[in-house]
C-alpha positions in Angstrom: 19.5 17.0 5.5 20.3 16.5 9.1 20.2 20.3 9.8 16.8 20.5 8.1 15.5 17.6 10.2 16.8 19.2 13.4 15.2 22.6 12.4 11.9 20.8 11.7 12.0 19.2 15.1 12.5 22.5 16.7 9.5 23.9 14.9 7.3 21.0 16.0 8.3 21.7 19.7 6.8 25.2 19.5 3.7 24.4 17.5 1.4 23.4 20.4 2.2 26.6 22.2 1.3 28.8 19.2 -1.5 27.0 17.6 -4.6 29.2 17.1 -2.7 32.2 18.6 -2.0 35.4 16.7 1.3 36.8 15.4 1.4 40.4 14.3 4.1 40.9 11.7 5.1 44.4 10.9 7.1 44.9 7.7 9.0 48.0 6.7 8.3 49.1 3.1 11.9 48.4 2.2 11.5 44.7 3.2 8.5 44.3 0.8 10.7 45.3 -2.1 13.7 43.2 -1.0 14.6 40.0 -2.9 13.9 38.0 0.2 10.2 39.0 0.4 9.0 35.9 -1.6 10.8 33.8 1.1 9.1 35.7 3.8 5.8 34.9 2.2 6.7 31.2 2.2 7.5 31.5 5.9 4.1 33.1 6.5 2.4 30.3 4.5 4.2 27.8 6.8 2.9 29.7 9.9 -0.6 29.5 8.5 -0.3 25.8 7.8 0.5 25.3 11.5 -2.7 27.0 12.4 -0.9 30.2 13.6 -3.0 33.2 12.8 -1.2 36.1 11.2 -2.0 39.8 10.8 0.3 42.0 8.7 1.0 45.7 9.3 3.3 47.4 6.8 5.2 50.7 6.5 5.9 52.7 3.4 8.7 55.1 4.2 10.9 53.6 1.5 8.2 54.0 -1.2 7.2 57.5 0.1 10.8 58.7 -0.5 10.9 57.2 -4.0 7.4 58.3 -5.1 7.9 61.8 -3.7 11.0 62.2 -5.9 9.1 61.1 -8.9 6.3 63.7 -8.4 8.8 66.4 -7.3 7.5 66.7 -3.7 9.7 67.2 -0.7 8.0 65.1 2.0 7.5 66.9 5.3 7.7 63.5 7.1 8.2 59.9 6.0 7.8 57.8 9.1 4.6 59.2 10.5 5.9 60.9 13.5 6.5 64.5 12.3 4.4 67.0 10.4 2.4 65.7 7.5 1.2 68.3 5.0 -1.4 67.7 2.3 1.1 66.9 -0.4 2.9 64.4 1.8 -0.3 62.8 2.8 -1.2 62.3 -0.9 2.2 60.7 -1.5 1.8 58.5 1.5 -1.6 57.2 0.5 -0.3 56.4 -3.0 2.8 54.7 -1.7 0.9 52.7 1.0 -1.6 51.5 -1.5 1.2 50.3 -3.7 2.8 48.3 -0.8 -0.6 46.9 0.2 -1.2 45.7 -3.4 2.3 44.1 -3.6 1.6 42.2 -0.4 -1.8 41.0 -1.6 -0.2 39.9 -4.8 2.4 37.9 -2.9 -0.2 36.3 -0.7 -2.2 35.2 -3.7 0.9 33.7 -5.3 1.2 31.5 -2.2 -2.4 30.5 -2.1 -3.2 32.7 0.9 -6.2 34.9 1.1 -5.7 38.5 2.3 -7.7 41.7 2.6 -7.0 45.3 3.4 -9.7 46.4 6.0 -10.5 49.9 7.2 -10.0 48.6 10.7 -7.8 51.4 12.1 -9.8 54.5 13.3 -7.6 57.5 13.7 -7.7 61.1 14.9 -5.4 64.0 14.3 -2.2 64.1 16.4 -3.1 67.7 16.9 -0.8 70.5 18.2 2.4 69.1 19.8 5.0 71.4 21.3 3.1 74.3 19.8 3.2 72.9 16.3 0.2 71.7 14.4 1.0 68.2 12.9 -1.7 68.6 10.3 -2.4 65.2 8.7 -0.3 63.2 11.1 -2.6 61.0 13.1 -2.8 58.7 16.1 -4.7 55.4 16.5 -8.0 56.0 18.2 -9.1 52.4 18.2 -8.9 49.2 16.2 -12.0 47.4 14.9 -11.4 44.1 16.7 -14.5 42.3 15.5 -13.6 43.1 11.9 -10.0 41.7 12.2 -11.2 38.7 14.2 -13.8 37.9 11.5 -11.1 38.0 8.8 -8.8 35.7 10.9 -11.6 33.3 11.7 -12.3 32.9 7.9 -8.6 32.3 7.2 -8.1 35.7 5.7 -4.8 37.6 6.5 -5.5 41.3 7.3 -3.1 43.6 5.6 -3.0 46.9 7.4 -1.4 50.1 6.0 0.0 53.1 7.9 -3.1 55.1 7.0 -6.0 55.7 9.4 -9.4 57.1 8.8 -11.6 59.1 11.2 -15.4 59.0 11.6 -15.8 61.8 9.0 -13.9 59.9 6.3 -10.7 62.0 6.6 -7.3 60.1 6.2 -4.2 60.5 8.4 -0.7 59.3 8.1 0.3 56.9 10.9 3.5 55.5 12.2 3.4 51.8 11.2 5.3 50.7 14.3 2.7 52.3 16.5 -0.1 50.8 14.4 1.4 47.3 14.9 1.4 47.7 18.7 -2.3 48.7 18.7 -3.2 45.8 16.4 -1.2 43.4 18.6 -3.0 44.6 21.7 -6.4 44.4 20.1 -5.9 40.8 18.9 -4.0 39.8 22.1 -1.1 38.6 20.0 1.5 36.4 21.6 4.2 37.9 19.3 4.8 41.2 17.6 7.6 40.8 15.0 9.2 43.9 13.5 10.9 43.1 10.1 13.3 45.9 9.1 16.6 46.3 7.1 18.8 47.1 10.1 18.5 43.9 12.1 18.3 43.7 15.8 19.3 46.3 18.4 23.1 46.7 18.6 25.6 47.7 21.2 29.4 47.8 21.0 29.5 43.9 21.1 27.0 43.4 18.3 23.3 42.4 18.2 21.7 42.2 21.6 19.8 38.8 21.5 17.5 39.3 24.5 16.4 42.2 26.7 13.7 42.5 29.3 11.3 45.4 28.8 13.1 47.2 31.7 16.5 46.6 30.1 15.3 47.8 26.7 13.8 50.9 28.3 17.1 51.7 30.0 19.0 51.1 26.8 16.6 53.4 24.9 17.0 56.2 27.4 20.8 55.9 27.3 21.3 55.6 23.5 18.2 57.3 22.0 20.3 60.1 20.4 22.7 57.5 18.8 20.0 55.3 17.2 18.8 55.7 13.6 15.3 57.2 13.6 13.5 54.1 12.3 15.4 51.8 14.8 14.6 54.2 17.7 10.8 54.2 16.9 10.8 50.4 16.8 12.5 50.1 20.1 10.3 52.8 21.6 7.1 50.9 20.5 8.6 47.5 21.5 9.0 48.8 25.0 5.5 50.2 25.0 4.1 46.9 23.7 5.8 45.0 26.5 4.5 47.3 29.2 1.0 47.0 27.7 0.7 43.3 27.7 2.5 41.8 24.6 4.8 39.1 25.9 7.3 38.9 23.1 8.5 41.6 20.7 11.1 40.6 18.1 13.2 43.0 16.0 14.9 41.2 13.1 16.3 41.8 9.6 13.6 40.9 7.1 16.2 40.4 4.4 17.7 37.3 6.0 16.6 34.0 4.4 14.5 32.0 6.9 15.1 34.7 9.4 11.5 34.8 10.5 11.4 31.1 11.2 14.8 31.2 12.8 13.6 33.9 15.2 10.3 32.3 16.1 11.2 28.7 16.3 14.6 28.6 18.0 15.9 29.6 21.4 18.7 31.8 20.2 17.0 33.6 17.3 18.7 36.0 14.9 17.6 39.4 16.1 16.6 41.0 19.3 13.9 39.7 21.6 12.3 42.0 24.1 10.3 40.1 26.6 7.8 41.1 29.2 7.3 38.0 31.3 9.7 35.6 32.9 11.3 34.4 29.6 14.3 32.8 31.5 13.8 30.8 34.6 15.5 28.2 36.9 13.4 25.3 38.0 13.8 21.9 39.6 14.5 19.1 37.2 11.9 16.5 36.4 12.2 13.0 34.9 11.4 14.3 31.5 14.6 16.4 31.7 17.0 13.4 32.2 17.7 13.1 28.5 18.6 16.8 28.1 20.7 16.9 31.3 22.6 13.8 30.2 23.3 15.5 26.8 24.6 18.6 28.5 26.8 16.7 30.9 28.2 14.6 28.0 29.4 17.8 26.4 31.2 18.7 29.7 32.6 15.2 29.9 34.1 15.5 26.4 35.8 18.7 27.4 37.0 17.0 30.6 35.0 19.5 32.7 32.5 17.1 34.3 32.5 13.6 35.6 30.6 11.1 33.4 27.1 10.1 34.5 24.8 7.5 33.0 21.1 8.1 32.4 20.3 5.5 35.0 22.4 7.4 37.6 20.8 10.7 36.7 17.3 9.2 37.1 18.1 8.1 40.7 19.3 11.6 41.7 17.2 13.8 39.4 15.7 15.6 42.4 19.1 17.0 43.1 19.2 18.8 39.7 17.8 22.0 38.4 17.8 23.5 34.9 18.0 27.0 33.4 15.3 27.4 30.7 15.2 29.8 27.8 11.6 30.0 26.5 10.8 26.8 28.3 13.7 24.9 26.9 16.6 23.7 29.2 19.9 25.1 28.1 22.0 24.7 31.3 22.0 22.5 34.4 23.5 22.1 37.9 23.0 20.0 41.0 23.1 20.3 44.7 24.0 17.1 46.5 23.4 17.2 50.3 25.6 15.6 53.0 23.3 15.9 56.0 25.8 14.5 58.6 28.3 17.2 57.8 25.6 19.8 57.1 27.3 20.5 53.8 26.2 20.6 50.1 28.1 20.0 46.9 27.4 22.2 43.8 28.0 19.9 40.9 27.4 19.3 37.2 27.3 23.0 36.3 27.2 23.2 32.6 25.9 25.7 30.1 25.1 25.0 26.4 27.9 26.6 24.4 25.4 28.7 22.5 24.5 30.4 25.7 27.9 31.0 27.2 29.0 34.5 28.4 25.4 35.5 29.3 25.8 35.1 33.1 23.8 31.8 33.2 26.5 29.8 35.1 26.6 32.5 37.8 22.9 32.4 38.2 22.9 28.7 38.6 25.6 28.6 41.3 23.8 31.5 43.2 20.6 29.6 42.9 22.2 26.5 44.3 23.6 28.6 47.2 20.2 30.0 48.0 18.7 26.5 48.0 21.5 25.3 50.3 21.0 28.2 52.6 17.2 27.6 52.7 18.0 24.0 53.8 20.1 25.3 56.7 23.4 24.0 55.4 26.5 25.6 56.9 28.9 25.1 53.9 28.8 24.3 50.2 31.7 23.0 48.2 32.5 22.2 44.6 35.2 20.4 42.7 36.7 21.9 39.5 39.5 21.3 37.0 38.9 24.2 34.6 36.5 26.7 36.2 38.4 27.5 39.4 38.6 31.2 38.7 34.9 31.3 37.9 33.9 29.9 41.2 36.3 32.1 43.1 35.5 35.3 41.2 31.8 34.9 40.5 30.8 32.6 43.4 33.0 33.9 46.2 34.5 30.4 46.9 37.9 29.9 48.6 40.5 27.3 47.8 40.2 24.2 50.0 41.8 20.8 50.3 40.5 17.2 50.0 40.5 17.2 53.8 37.5 19.6 53.7 35.3 17.1 52.0 32.7 14.9 53.8 34.2 11.4 54.2 31.9 9.8 51.6 32.8 12.5 49.1 36.5 12.2 49.9 36.4 8.5 49.1 34.9 9.2 45.7 37.4 11.9 45.1 40.3 9.5 45.7 38.7 6.9 43.4 38.2 9.3 40.5 41.8 10.4 40.5 41.0 13.7 38.7 42.9 15.7 41.3 40.2 18.4 41.0 40.6 21.6 43.0 38.4 21.7 46.1 36.5 25.0 46.6 34.7 25.9 49.8 32.2 28.6 50.8 30.8 29.3 54.2 27.1 30.1 54.3 25.9 32.8 56.7 
């Protein structure tokens, strides 16, 4: 019960930011047939109840493979990036219609209205690399007014990977590319890819967060190693970020409550690719006292930090700064200045355990150093019992003695009796 209450509070924290904004959710065909699909529909119903507008784009590769086998057709392409011959196009239209119908059935079962509009205008991909791609198409434009009309009337657009040109001819499209165009047209704040592979992985596991630039570099380095469907998602996620979509998520659509866990929590369950300053360090404010106190208390329990009361923090809150992830503080540090000695103390450095090993601590101490240098301080110091190697190796500090401390700080040092190691750094 406590976990559910905590999760509900996290959701409420995000609601004002997303109210009346648009999420574009792109589902692979395999996700629609998974046992978790009814749960996904419940999550979508919750998003709508919070006045978050939703547009659905779906793929059909899974269904194309299965239906092609039933009618004894060897598809020339299943993901909408290769050559689409007439037989494959017919299979794709049938398969896509089936997926659209299943989604509309699911929406009805959850008292949600949906419609499949002819909102994607396409044209032939043409001759690429000297090869005619026949009935493979590209998105020419998206009928924005049609989609907005549906959303304004509380109707969820369900958009298949089939486009139609001005002459009424149909073309097979890549659903990941369609999702980007729809997200751009609707100025969505989030584009969420739901697949059966989960987030982007490296040797250490799922990569939780990447900037667009980091994702682009990763794609160039590992393109040949990635499964085709993962590669297309990452390719279009990077493109979406470069073209104005602030957040692109790639998650496993089979995971129960995965959609809510990704959207309404800092850490998420898949990979977030972000275009703007998703992470930032800022000066602490009075409203942060409670969070900073909670962080410091965790450090006190581990005997890493000196205990501070909320009243003490309120008096010196201007010395503190916080590291935010998606506007939520997850780490803190402080710079206490001793003007007579022209020195500063880096103190209360603590990172929420959920965000350890991501380089946040190093960013905080470097930030403190920059602030100290900007104030013209000659030296900075810190006291540590457990993070001595961290400050030496990551921060460039050198071992010092209590005699290096300002007199006022030396007195407190003796009173505390913690026998912390003194670490000093000269500022050039």
